[in-house]
VOPAGU-2260 file (C-alpha; in pm, 1 decimal, decimal comma):
REM VOPAGU-2260
SITE   aa  ch    i         X         Y         Z
SITE  MET   A    0    5760,4    2800,1    2812,3
SITE  THR   A    1    5974,7    2505,6    2911,2
SITE  ASP   A    2    5722,1    2229,1    2968,1
SITE  LYS   A    3    5408,6    2317,5    2773,1
SITE  CYS   A    4    5382,4    2327,9    2395,1
SITE  PRO   A    5    5333,3    2690,8    2281,1
SITE  SER   A    6    5081,1    2578,6    2015,6
SITE  VAL   A    7    4766,6    2413,5    2144,6
SITE  THR   A    8    4663,1    2306,0    1794,7
SITE  ALA   A    9    5005,1    2152,2    1716,3
SITE  TRP   A   10    4990,4    1950,6    2037,4
SITE  ARG   A   11    4635,9    1834,6    1962,2
SITE  VAL   A   12    4742,7    1713,4    1618,0
SITE  ALA   A   13    5034,8    1523,7    1771,7
SITE  ARG   A   14    4801,3    1355,5    2019,9
SITE  HIS   A   15    4558,5    1263,0    1739,7
SITE  ARG   A   16    4848,2    1109,9    1547,1
SITE  ALA   A   17    4947,3     906,8    1852,5
SITE  LYS   A   18    4589,3     798,5    1920,0
SITE  HIS   A   19    4561,6     675,4    1562,7
SITE  GLN   A   20    4850,2     437,6    1634,4
SITE  LEU   A   21    4672,6     314,7    1948,7
SITE  LEU   A   22    4306,2     308,8    1848,8
SITE  GLU   A   23    4330,3     216,3    1478,5
SITE  ASN   A   24    4674,5      51,4    1492,9
SITE  GLY   A   25    4807,7     311,7    1249,2
SITE  ILE   A   26    4610,2     150,7     968,1
SITE  VAL   A   27    4603,7     471,6     759,9
SITE  PHE   A   28    4933,9     623,5     867,4
SITE  SER   A   29    5205,1     443,8    1061,6
SITE  ASP   A   30    5434,8     662,4    1269,5
SITE  PRO   A   31    5664,1     475,0    1513,0
SITE  LEU   A   32    5760,4     799,4    1689,8
SITE  ALA   A   33    5408,3     940,2    1728,2
SITE  ILE   A   34    5370,2     804,9    2081,1
SITE  PRO   A   35    5730,7     850,1    2205,1
SITE  VAL   A   36    5741,6    1214,4    2093,1
SITE  LEU   A   37    5456,0    1299,9    2327,5
SITE  GLY   A   38    5629,3    1173,8    2638,4
SITE  GLU   A   39    5286,7    1068,7    2771,2
SITE  ASP   A   40    5158,9     739,2    2907,2
SITE  ALA   A   41    5015,1     541,8    2614,5
SITE  GLU   A   42    4752,3     358,2    2818,9
SITE  SER   A   43    4615,7     680,4    2965,4
SITE  LEU   A   44    4603,2     833,4    2618,3
SITE  LYS   A   45    4420,7     530,0    2482,8
SITE  ALA   A   46    4165,3     537,1    2764,6
SITE  GLU   A   47    4060,8     899,2    2713,6
SITE  GLU   A   48    3694,0     955,9    2637,5
SITE  GLU   A   49    3615,0    1031,8    2273,2
SITE  ARG   A   50    3431,4    1352,7    2188,2
SITE  SER   A   51    3176,3    1385,3    1910,2
SITE  GLY   A   52    3343,7    1388,2    1569,6
SITE  GLU   A   53    3687,2    1317,1    1715,8
SITE  LYS   A   54    3744,5     990,7    1529,7
SITE  ASN   A   55    3672,3    1145,8    1189,1
SITE  PHE   A   56    3897,9    1439,6    1272,9
SITE  ARG   A   57    4174,3    1202,5    1385,5
SITE  LEU   A   58    4144,5     997,3    1068,0
SITE  PHE   A   59    4172,6    1308,1     852,4
SITE  MET   A   60    4495,6    1398,1    1035,1
SITE  ALA   A   61    4624,9    1051,2     942,9
SITE  ILE   A   62    4496,6    1075,1     584,0
SITE  ARG   A   63    4669,5    1402,9     505,0
SITE  SER   A   64    4999,7    1278,4     652,8
SITE  ARG   A   65    4978,0     953,7     457,2
SITE  ILE   A   66    4912,6    1133,6     127,9
SITE  ALA   A   67    5198,7    1378,3     191,4
SITE  GLU   A   68    5448,3    1104,8     274,6
SITE  ASP   A   69    5333,4     886,3     -16,3
SITE  LYS   A   70    5390,1    1176,0    -254,6
SITE  LEU   A   71    5727,2    1252,0     -96,7
SITE  ALA   A   72    5837,9     889,6    -140,1
SITE  THR   A   73    5749,6     912,8    -509,4
SITE  ALA   A   74    5938,9    1242,1    -537,1
SITE  VAL   A   75    6249,6    1082,3    -385,1
SITE  LEU   A   76    6232,6     806,4    -646,1
SITE  ARG   A   77    6253,6    1067,5    -921,9
SITE  GLY   A   78    6557,4    1226,0    -757,7
SITE  VAL   A   79    6428,8    1491,3    -516,8
SITE  GLN   A   80    6670,3    1527,5    -223,9
SITE  GLN   A   81    6522,9    1823,9     -36,3
SITE  ALA   A   82    6208,7    1805,0     178,9
SITE  ILE   A   83    6065,4    2105,3     358,6
SITE  ILE   A   84    5817,8    2039,6     641,3
SITE  MET   A   85    5641,6    2373,1     687,3
SITE  GLY   A   86    5467,3    2434,6    1017,6
SITE  GLY   A   87    5641,2    2128,3    1159,5
SITE  GLY   A   88    5484,9    2150,2    1505,3
SITE  VAL   A   89    5539,4    1816,7    1679,8
SITE  ASP   A   90    5571,8    1629,1    1349,3
SITE  THR   A   91    5823,7    1343,2    1352,3
SITE  PHE   A   92    5914,8    1300,6     984,3
SITE  GLY   A   93    6249,7    1475,4    1014,4
SITE  LEU   A   94    6339,8    1259,1    1314,0
SITE  ARG   A   95    6268,3     926,9    1140,8
SITE  ASN   A   96    6351,4    1029,0     779,8
SITE  PRO   A   97    6293,4     699,0     597,1
SITE  HIS   A   98    6478,8     832,8     291,1
SITE  GLU   A   99    6799,3     936,7     465,1
SITE  ASN   A  100    6997,8     665,5     284,5
SITE  SER   A  101    6872,0     809,0     -45,9
SITE  GLY   A  102    7028,4    1143,3      43,3
SITE  LEU   A  103    6711,7    1325,8     151,4
SITE  THR   A  104    6778,1    1638,9     353,9
SITE  VAL   A  105    6489,8    1768,2     566,7
SITE  PHE   A  106    6431,9    2132,1     655,2
SITE  GLU   A  107    6168,7    2176,8     924,9
SITE  VAL   A  108    6012,2    2522,9     927,9
SITE  ASP   A  109    5815,7    2673,3    1215,8
SITE  ARG   A  110    5794,2    2977,3    1439,7
SITE  PRO   A  111    6105,9    3039,3    1653,6
SITE  LEU   A  112    5908,9    2995,6    1978,5
SITE  MET   A  113    5774,8    2660,0    1864,5
SITE  GLN   A  114    6111,5    2531,0    1749,1
SITE  ASN   A  115    6290,0    2638,5    2066,6
SITE  TRP   A  116    6030,7    2449,0    2268,5
SITE  LYS   A  117    6054,0    2144,1    2039,8
SITE  ARG   A  118    6430,3    2119,4    2076,2
SITE  ARG   A  119    6396,2    2121,8    2456,5
SITE  HIS   A  120    6109,5    1873,7    2440,7
SITE  LEU   A  121    6302,4    1630,6    2219,7
SITE  ALA   A  122    6593,0    1645,0    2464,8
SITE  ARG   A  123    6354,9    1563,9    2752,0
SITE  THR   A  124    6202,2    1268,7    2566,9
SITE  GLY   A  125    6541,6    1135,3    2458,6
SITE  LEU   A  126    6473,0    1158,9    2084,6
SITE  LYS   A  127    6780,3    1244,6    1879,2
SITE  VAL   A  128    6791,1    1494,4    1594,7
SITE  PRO   A  129    6964,3    1330,7    1294,4
SITE  GLU   A  130    7221,7    1514,2    1085,8
SITE  SER   A  131    6980,7    1509,8     791,4
SITE  LEU   A  132    6739,4    1743,9     978,0
SITE  THR   A  133    6781,9    2120,2     993,0
SITE  PHE   A  134    6545,9    2341,8    1192,8
SITE  VAL   A  135    6461,4    2670,5    1020,0
SITE  PRO   A  136    6282,1    2934,7    1231,5
SITE  VAL   A  137    6032,5    3126,6    1016,5
SITE  ASP   A  138    5728,8    3342,5    1085,0
SITE  PHE   A  139    5523,0    3308,7     763,8
SITE  GLU   A  140    5356,6    3644,5     825,7
SITE  ARG   A  141    5678,7    3840,4     877,6
SITE  ASP   A  142    5980,9    3655,2     739,5
SITE  SER   A  143    6096,6    3567,2     389,5
SITE  LEU   A  144    6066,8    3189,1     361,3
SITE  SER   A  145    6310,9    3176,7      69,9
SITE  THR   A  146    6575,7    3384,2     253,4
SITE  CYS   A  147    6548,8    3181,5     573,1
SITE  LEU   A  148    6569,2    2849,8     388,3
SITE  MET   A  149    6867,9    2950,1     178,2
SITE  LYS   A  150    7054,8    3071,6     487,3
SITE  ALA   A  151    6995,5    2722,9     630,7
SITE  GLY   A  152    7148,5    2552,2     324,8
SITE  PHE   A  153    6847,1    2502,0      98,3
SITE  ASP   A  154    6931,2    2505,8    -273,9
SITE  SER   A  155    6657,5    2679,5    -473,7
SITE  THR   A  156    6809,7    2561,2    -802,5
SITE  LYS   A  157    6728,2    2198,1    -722,0
SITE  PRO   A  158    6385,9    2027,8    -702,0
SITE  ALA   A  159    6219,4    2015,6    -363,6
SITE  PHE   A  160    5915,7    1868,2    -192,3
SITE  PHE   A  161    5710,5    2080,5      47,5
SITE  SER   A  162    5470,0    1940,9     307,3
SITE  TRP   A  163    5239,6    2208,1     453,6
SITE  LEU   A  164    4984,5    2037,0     674,9
SITE  GLY   A  165    4751,5    2207,3     920,9
SITE  VAL   A  166    4889,7    2554,0     849,3
SITE  VAL   A  167    4698,3    2725,1     567,7
SITE  PRO   A  168    4380,9    2800,6     768,6
SITE  TYR   A  169    4585,8    2996,3    1025,0
SITE  LEU   A  170    4754,2    3230,0     775,0
SITE  THR   A  171    4642,2    3536,3     583,8
SITE  ARG   A  172    4578,0    3497,6     212,4
SITE  GLU   A  173    4873,4    3722,3     136,0
SITE  SER   A  174    5111,2    3490,5     323,4
SITE  ILE   A  175    4957,8    3184,1     158,9
SITE  GLU   A  176    4995,4    3328,0    -189,9
SITE  ASN   A  177    5353,0    3445,0    -121,8
SITE  THR   A  178    5449,1    3097,6      -4,4
SITE  LEU   A  179    5289,9    2925,9    -302,8
SITE  ARG   A  180    5463,0    3162,4    -545,7
SITE  PHE   A  181    5798,6    3083,5    -386,7
SITE  VAL   A  182    5743,1    2708,0    -405,7
SITE  ALA   A  183    5627,9    2732,3    -768,8
SITE  SER   A  184    5938,4    2934,5    -856,5
SITE  ILE   A  185    6146,7    2618,8    -808,1
SITE  PRO   A  186    6139,0    2392,5   -1118,2
SITE  GLY   A  187    6042,4    2039,1   -1022,8
SITE  SER   A  188    5891,4    2149,2    -692,7
SITE  GLU   A  189    5587,7    1980,6    -539,7
SITE  ILE   A  190    5369,4    2075,3    -244,5
SITE  VAL   A  191    5103,8    1890,4     -46,7
SITE  PHE   A  192    4879,0    2091,8     182,2
SITE  ASP   A  193    4529,4    2085,0     323,9
SITE  TYR   A  194    4265,1    2354,3     334,0
SITE  GLY   A  195    3913,3    2400,8     462,5
SITE  GLU   A  196    3604,8    2531,1     288,5
SITE  PRO   A  197    3411,1    2826,7     435,0
SITE  ILE   A  198    3202,7    2719,0     733,2
SITE  GLU   A  199    2885,2    2833,8     559,4
SITE  ASN   A  200    2943,2    2558,8     300,4
SITE  TYR   A  201    2875,5    2297,1     567,9
SITE  GLU   A  202    2532,8    2176,8     673,1
SITE  GLY   A  203    2366,1    2019,9     975,3
SITE  GLN   A  204    2586,7    1838,8    1225,0
SITE  HIS   A  205    2898,9    1898,9    1013,5
SITE  ARG   A  206    2843,7    2273,6    1035,0
SITE  ARG   A  207    2792,8    2258,3    1411,0
SITE  LEU   A  208    3120,5    2068,9    1452,3
SITE  MET   A  209    3306,2    2317,5    1232,2
SITE  GLU   A  210    3164,1    2609,3    1429,8
SITE  GLU   A  211    3274,1    2444,7    1755,0
SITE  ARG   A  212    3625,2    2385,5    1622,4
SITE  GLY   A  213    3644,8    2740,6    1491,8
SITE  ALA   A  214    3540,6    2876,5    1831,1
SITE  PHE   A  215    3794,3    2655,1    2007,5
SITE  VAL   A  216    4098,3    2754,0    1800,2
SITE  ALA   A  217    3999,8    3119,4    1836,3
SITE  SER   A  218    3971,4    3077,1    2214,2
SITE  VAL   A  219    4330,4    2950,1    2238,0
SITE  GLY   A  220    4464,4    3237,9    2028,8
SITE  GLU   A  221    4507,0    3044,9    1701,9
SITE  PRO   A  222    4204,8    3152,9    1495,0
SITE  TRP   A  223    4128,3    3042,7    1141,8
SITE  LEU   A  224    4210,2    3329,5     905,4
SITE  SER   A  225    4167,0    3177,5     558,7
SITE  ARG   A  226    3923,5    2926,2     418,1
SITE  PHE   A  227    3863,7    2865,7      47,9
SITE  ASN   A  228    3611,5    2743,0    -200,1
SITE  PRO   A  229    3786,0    2487,5    -427,2
SITE  ALA   A  230    3770,5    2714,7    -732,2
SITE  GLU   A  231    3945,5    2992,5    -535,7
SITE  ILE   A  232    4243,5    2787,4    -425,6
SITE  HIS   A  233    4277,6    2625,3    -767,1
SITE  ALA   A  234    4293,6    2969,8    -927,7
SITE  ILE   A  235    4559,6    3079,6    -678,0
SITE  LEU   A  236    4769,9    2772,5    -753,9
SITE  LEU   A  237    4747,6    2818,4   -1129,9
SITE  LYS   A  238    4833,1    3187,0   -1098,6
SITE  ALA   A  239    5132,1    3100,4    -879,2
SITE  GLY   A  240    5269,6    2876,8   -1153,4
SITE  PHE   A  241    5168,0    2520,5   -1070,8
SITE  ASN   A  242    5068,8    2325,4   -1379,7
SITE  ASN   A  243    4951,8    1997,5   -1229,3
SITE  VAL   A  244    4701,4    2016,1    -942,1
SITE  THR   A  245    4510,7    1731,4    -777,8
SITE  ASP   A  246    4251,0    1815,7    -513,2
SITE  TYR   A  247    4150,8    1522,5    -293,4
SITE  ASP   A  248    3806,3    1598,2    -152,1
SITE  ARG   A  249    3596,4    1341,1      36,0
SITE  ASN   A  250    3537,4    1131,7    -277,3
SITE  GLY   A  251    3895,4    1175,2    -394,7
SITE  ILE   A  252    4027,3    1056,1     -59,2
SITE  SER   A  253    3801,8     749,1     -72,7
SITE  SER   A  254    3929,5     671,1    -422,1
SITE  TYR   A  255    4293,2     724,6    -317,9
SITE  PHE   A  256    4266,5     462,9     -44,1
SITE  GLY   A  257    4030,2     233,4    -231,4
SITE  TRP   A  258    3751,7     291,2      19,1
SITE  PRO   A  259    3383,0     288,3     -78,6
SITE  ALA   A  260    3247,1     642,9     -99,9
SITE  LYS   A  261    3018,6     714,4     193,4
SITE  PRO   A  262    2710,7     933,1     151,0
SITE  SER   A  263    2721,9    1262,6     338,1
SITE  ASN   A  264    2458,3    1519,5     420,3
SITE  SER   A  265    2714,7    1796,5     375,4
SITE  LYS   A  266    2830,8    1916,5      34,0
SITE  ALA   A  267    3146,7    2065,2     183,5
SITE  SER   A  268    3452,5    1847,8     235,0
SITE  PRO   A  269    3800,0    1846,0     387,4
SITE  HIS   A  270    4063,6    1879,6     114,7
SITE  VAL   A  271    4423,6    1771,8      55,5
SITE  ILE   A  272    4600,1    1931,8    -242,3
SITE  ASP   A  273    4895,8    1792,6    -435,4
SITE  ALA   A  274    5043,5    2057,6    -666,6
SITE  LEU   A  275    5340,9    2010,0    -896,5
SITE  ARG   A  276    5555,0    2263,4   -1084,0
SITE  SER   A  277    5711,7    2063,5   -1365,4
């Protein structure tokens, strides 16, 4: 493919990120390249009709990015100089690297097909790839993440920060556990990722929306493969070797941003995890 993103879900996330800049003025997460990276007309994007639940979904995309980049900024302050964006999709962090002057090197990991398309797309949109960004083609289900990263110049003896957003649900549990074990094998490593609870944990309208989203991603060939109850993923993280885990559920997210907790008729929640291997 030369003109169409090979991942429907990655493109949707990029458009949600851009819409957040337009419709909420980037109040949760500011990304100056979110609109330019699309190469689309901003006014047309802004005028699109909203579907049911789209605003909440868009805000969660912004929330998880904000938490990840907040945690990365803190990691840089304590001396971390390697950031790995796993499942980079159309993400722009490596392009705008706000910590480049602090010596932060960014490794962006994604499937070879996706990265080949992204390189062509960036050339079409006129966005330059800085020297601090290295693309690392990896298939999480088939390739060794550690081997691919080290071939690209990653130093596994030094602390690193891993951002893994919007990827876990699309992988098998074996791949997820292998990745977490690798990250935890690096002293001083930290990872931020999001995960979803089993659909049966949701109720009412929330469950209907989750079922619709699950059907959609399956229809475009990117089905959800792994969803977790909180106790399950916490156990996996502890077994992998992480010794400091914070799970931001709906209430945790509200507390993080200083928002009043809103009542919900669903016990299930979206989750963002911050796990540290000290």
